[in-house]
Structures are given as C-alpha cells and as structure tokens.
C-alpha positions in Angstrom: -22.4 -28.1 21.8 -22.8 -26.3 18.4 -25.6 -27.4 16.2 -24.9 -29.2 12.9 -26.1 -26.1 11.0 -23.5 -23.9 12.8 -20.7 -26.4 12.1 -21.6 -26.6 8.4 -21.7 -22.8 8.2 -18.3 -22.6 9.9 -16.8 -25.2 7.5 -18.1 -23.2 4.5 -16.6 -20.0 5.9 -13.2 -21.5 6.4 -13.2 -23.0 2.9 -14.0 -19.6 1.4 -11.1 -18.1 3.4 -8.8 -20.9 2.2 -9.7 -20.1 -1.4 -8.8 -16.4 -0.8 -5.5 -17.2 0.9 -4.5 -19.7 -1.8 -5.2 -17.1 -4.5 -3.2 -14.5 -2.7 -0.3 -16.9 -2.4 -0.3 -17.5 -6.1 -0.5 -13.8 -6.9 2.4 -13.0 -4.6 4.4 -15.9 -6.0 4.0 -14.5 -9.6 4.9 -11.0 -8.5 7.8 -12.3 -6.4 9.6 -13.7 -9.5 9.5 -10.4 -11.3 10.7 -8.5 -8.1 13.4 -11.0 -7.5 14.7 -10.7 -11.0 14.8 -6.9 -10.6 16.7 -7.0 -7.3 19.2 -9.6 -8.6 19.9 -7.4 -11.6 20.3 -4.2 -9.5 22.7 -5.5 -6.9 25.8 -6.1 -9.1 25.4 -2.6 -10.6 25.1 -0.9 -7.2 28.1 -2.8 -5.9 30.2 -2.1 -8.9 29.3 1.6 -8.8 30.5 1.8 -5.2 33.6 -0.1 -6.2 34.3 2.4 -9.0 34.0 5.4 -6.6 36.3 3.7 -4.1 38.9 2.8 -6.9 38.8 6.4 -8.1 39.6 7.7 -4.7 42.4 5.1 -4.3 43.9 6.2 -7.7 43.7 9.9 -6.9 47.3 10.3 -7.9 48.0 12.9 -5.1 44.9 15.0 -6.1 42.6 16.0 -3.3 39.4 14.4 -4.7 36.3 15.2 -2.6 32.5 15.6 -2.9 30.0 17.1 -0.5 28.0 13.9 -0.3 31.1 12.0 0.8 32.1 14.4 3.6 30.8 13.5 7.1 30.1 16.2 9.6 29.0 16.2 13.3 25.6 14.6 13.5 22.9 16.6 15.2 19.9 16.3 12.9 19.0 13.0 11.3 16.3 11.9 8.9 15.1 8.3 8.9 13.4 6.9 5.8 11.0 4.1 6.7 10.2 1.6 3.9 7.0 -0.5 4.6 4.2 -1.7 2.4 0.8 -0.3 1.5 -1.1 -3.5 2.4 -1.0 -6.0 5.2 -1.4 -9.7 5.4 2.4 -10.2 5.0 3.3 -11.8 8.3 5.9 -9.8 10.3 7.1 -7.8 7.3 5.8 -4.4 8.5 6.0 -5.0 12.2 9.7 -5.9 12.1 10.6 -2.7 10.2 8.5 -0.6 12.5 10.0 -2.2 15.6 13.5 -1.5 14.3 12.6 2.1 13.5 11.3 2.6 17.0 14.6 1.2 18.3 16.5 3.6 16.2 14.5 6.5 17.5 15.0 5.4 21.1 18.8 4.9 20.6 19.2 8.4 19.2 17.1 10.5 21.6 20.3 12.5 22.4 20.3 14.1 19.0 19.0 17.5 18.4 16.3 16.3 16.0 15.2 13.1 14.3 12.6 13.4 11.5 10.8 10.7 9.7 9.9 10.2 6.0 7.8 7.2 5.1 7.3 5.1 2.0 4.3 2.9 2.4 0.9 3.3 4.1 1.5 0.9 7.0 4.5 2.7 8.5 2.9 6.1 8.0 -0.4 5.1 9.7 1.5 3.5 12.6 3.6 6.6 13.5 0.9 9.1 12.7 -1.6 7.4 15.0 1.0 7.6 17.8 1.6 11.3 17.3 5.0 11.0 15.7 5.8 14.0 13.4 6.4 12.8 9.8 8.2 15.3 7.5 6.8 13.7 4.3 5.0 10.6 3.2 5.8 9.4 -0.3 2.5 7.8 -0.9 1.6 5.7 -3.9 5.3 5.2 -4.9 5.0 1.5 -5.3 2.3 1.9 -8.0 4.8 3.9 -10.1 8.1 2.5 -8.9 11.0 3.0 -11.3 14.4 4.5 -11.2 13.2 8.0 -12.0 10.7 8.0 -9.1 13.5 6.8 -6.7 15.9 9.4 -8.1 13.3 12.2 -7.4 13.2 11.2 -3.8 17.0 10.8 -3.5 17.5 14.3 -5.0 15.1 15.8 -2.4 17.1 14.1 0.4 20.4 15.2 -1.2 19.1 18.8 -1.3 18.1 18.6 2.4 21.6 17.3 3.3 23.5 19.9 1.2 21.4 22.7 2.7 22.3 21.6 6.2 18.7 20.7 7.2 20.0 17.3 8.2 23.4 15.9 8.9 22.7 12.2 8.0 20.0 10.2 6.3 19.4 6.6 7.2 17.0 4.0 5.7 15.4 1.1 7.5 13.9 -1.6 5.3 13.6 -5.4 4.7 16.5 -6.8 2.7 15.5 -9.7 0.5 17.5 -12.9 1.3 15.2 -15.7 0.1 11.5 -16.1 -0.6 10.9 -17.0 3.0 13.7 -15.0 4.7 14.0 -11.2 5.0 16.5 -9.2 7.1 15.8 -5.9 8.6 18.6 -3.5 7.7 19.4 0.1 8.8 21.6 1.6 6.0 23.2 5.1 5.9 22.3 6.8 2.7 24.0 10.2 3.4 26.8 10.9 3.6 27.5 8.2 1.1 29.7 5.4 2.5 32.1 3.6 0.2 35.3 1.7 0.7 38.1 4.2 1.6 41.4 4.5 -0.1 43.1 2.7 2.7 40.9 -0.3 2.1 41.8 -0.3 -1.5 45.6 0.3 -1.0 47.7 -2.7 -2.2 49.5 -4.7 0.4 53.3 -4.3 0.9 55.1 -6.0 -2.0 51.9 -6.1 -4.1 52.0 -4.5 -7.6 50.8 -0.8 -7.6 47.3 0.0 -8.8 47.1 0.6 -12.6 45.8 4.1 -13.2 43.6 5.2 -16.1 43.1 8.3 -18.1 40.0 10.3 -17.1 38.1 12.7 -19.3 37.7 15.5 -18.6 39.3 14.8 -15.2 39.0 12.7 -12.0 37.0 15.3 -10.1 34.4 15.6 -12.9 33.9 11.8 -13.0 33.5 11.7 -9.3 31.0 14.6 -9.4 28.9 12.6 -11.9 29.1 9.2 -10.2 28.4 10.1 -6.5 24.9 11.5 -7.0 24.1 8.5 -9.2 25.4 6.1 -6.5 22.9 7.8 -4.0 20.1 7.3 -6.4 21.0 3.7 -7.0 21.3 3.0 -3.3 17.8 4.2 -2.6 16.4 2.5 -5.7 18.0 -0.8 -4.6 16.5 -0.4 -1.1 13.0 0.1 -2.6 13.5 -3.0 -4.8 14.7 -5.0 -1.8 11.6 -4.0 0.1 9.2 -4.9 -2.7 10.7 -8.4 -3.2 10.7 -8.9 0.6 7.1 -7.9 0.8 6.0 -10.4 -1.9 8.1 -13.2 -0.3 6.7 -12.5 3.2 3.1 -12.4 1.9 3.5 -15.6 -0.1 4.9 -17.4 3.0 2.1 -15.9 5.2 -0.6 -17.0 2.9 0.9 -20.5 2.5 0.8 -20.9 6.3 -2.8 -19.5 6.4 -3.9 -21.9 3.7 -2.3 -24.8 5.6 -4.0 -23.7 8.8 -7.3 -23.4 7.1 -7.0 -27.0 5.8 -6.2 -28.2 9.3 -9.2 -26.3 10.7 -11.5 -27.8 8.0 -10.3 -31.3 8.9 -10.9 -30.6 12.7 -14.4 -29.1 12.0 -15.3 -32.0 9.7 -14.4 -34.5 12.4 -16.5 -32.5 15.0 -19.3 -32.4 12.5 -19.3 -36.2 12.0 -19.1 -36.9 15.7 -22.0 -34.5 16.4 -24.0 -36.0 13.6 -23.3 -39.5 15.0 -24.4 -38.4 18.4 -27.6 -36.9 17.1 -28.4 -40.1 15.2 -27.7 -42.3 18.2 -29.9 -40.1 20.4 -32.8 -40.3 17.9 -32.4 -44.1 17.7 -32.5 -44.4 21.5 -35.6 -42.2 21.6 -37.3 -44.5 19.0 -36.4 -47.6 20.9 -37.5 -46.1 24.2 -40.9 -45.1 22.7 -41.4 -48.6 21.2 -40.6 -50.1 24.6 -43.1 -47.8 26.3 -45.9 -48.8 23.9 -45.5 -52.6 24.8 
C-alpha cells in the first residue's frame, strides 16, 4: 500500500495537471470563437463564388467558355495536401486526418505517383518518420495565416498543375461542424469542381435564365474568377482546420479536467482510508502495549 506521503504527492501532481488543462481549455475556447467567426464568414463567400462560376458557364450563350483549371485530364500523378496542427493535446484531431491520408494513399497505389505536401508539424513528423517522401512542408503557416499566405500556396499548386507535374490536387482536413464535432474531408482542389451547366439548366417549362452583360467579356470574367476560387477554396480549408483544432483541443482539455477531478476524488478517498487505517493501527499498538504492562 502506498504511504500517505506518496498519496499526498500524487494528489498535488494531479491538481497541478488539472490547473494546466483547465487553462488550456479556456485559451482554446477564446481562440475558437474568433476562428469560428472567420469560417462562418468565409463559407458564404466561397459558396457564392462557385455559384457565380457555375451560372456563368450556364449562361454561356453558345460561347465555348473554358479555363485550364476547370479541364480534367487522365489522372496519373496526384498531390495530396495534408492539413494538421503544429501542436498535440487535441484528442483525435491529427490522428483522424493522418488515418484518412493513409487510406487515400493505399486506395490510389495504382497511380503513377502520389506526392505529399504538409501544413502542420504533426502530419509532417508522422510521414517523415515513416520514410514517406514529402514534396514540401509549409511550416509556420498558422502563425501567419491570412488570405495572402493561402493564395501563395494555391498559386504554387496551380503552377504545378498547369505545368503537368500533377494531374490532380486533393486536400484532406478536418471540417468544422460544431465545437465538439469535426468531420474529416477529402476535397479535390484541382481541377476545380463546380456545378456544371446541366445542373444549372432550367427544368422543362421553367423560365429561361436571365443573362447579363459582361465587361469586357464572359471569358475574361471567368479567367479572373477561377484562380480566385481556387485560392478561396484552400483558404477556407485552412480556416476549417484551425477552427476544428481549437474545438477538438477545448473538448479534449474539458475531458482531461473532468478526469483529473475524478482522480483527485478517488485519491482523496484512498488517502482518508489509508490515514484511518494508520490511526487505527497506532491505537491498537498503544492498547496492546498498555495491556502488556499490566
């Protein structure tokens, strides 16, 4: 049986751990609100931008509108962009994404080449330690995360796609649902996927789509919007990942704090029982000694 000193030391250690986990939960809760506001503001813009591109294609007016980033080709070389966090203590946030990335690699072994790009130290460390080749690690991005930083990465991926170095680019990341729920998603970044003209065509008997006047012309507008849509899609994925990380860490630290409180209660009960046993033993020894002296 552990001594009273050992139990007291253990209780102090768990109390210190509980203070740390409680503080980390509060910090993550404060960061989550800001990250949640950012993603809720970005989602409507990204959705509307895709809708505009789809509508533009639907109202082509017989013109052959096209863009290199919208044209799919036979897929032989793929790049997978893995979005994880720089820090741990976030429950299954990183392990779920890494597990899904491993599954993607396994399901596409028939391809000529699959290369990895990582955002976040956890994903980079995992695959590097297992000998997986990583084309590039975008380290330190979360410390300077903004639209311009995301656009720089997107432009690099677009250049790789246009040069024929890859035939498709996919992203795997945690999509923010609620503060306690995240969903791992695999999303194709390139070629850009939007609603096709057939999806936008009016049903039989429905009024025809109202067309607009485009300056300078439809193709010029499409050329401007498509690269911007790619940038926004990557930026949104990064914001989703950040919000999911804070939500996962807040939930994990709340569970850790609750478990620490339960452990303190159990240790306190053990301490009191041990202390009572020690006192009872001492009393019995005193009584036995007094009886021996009679």
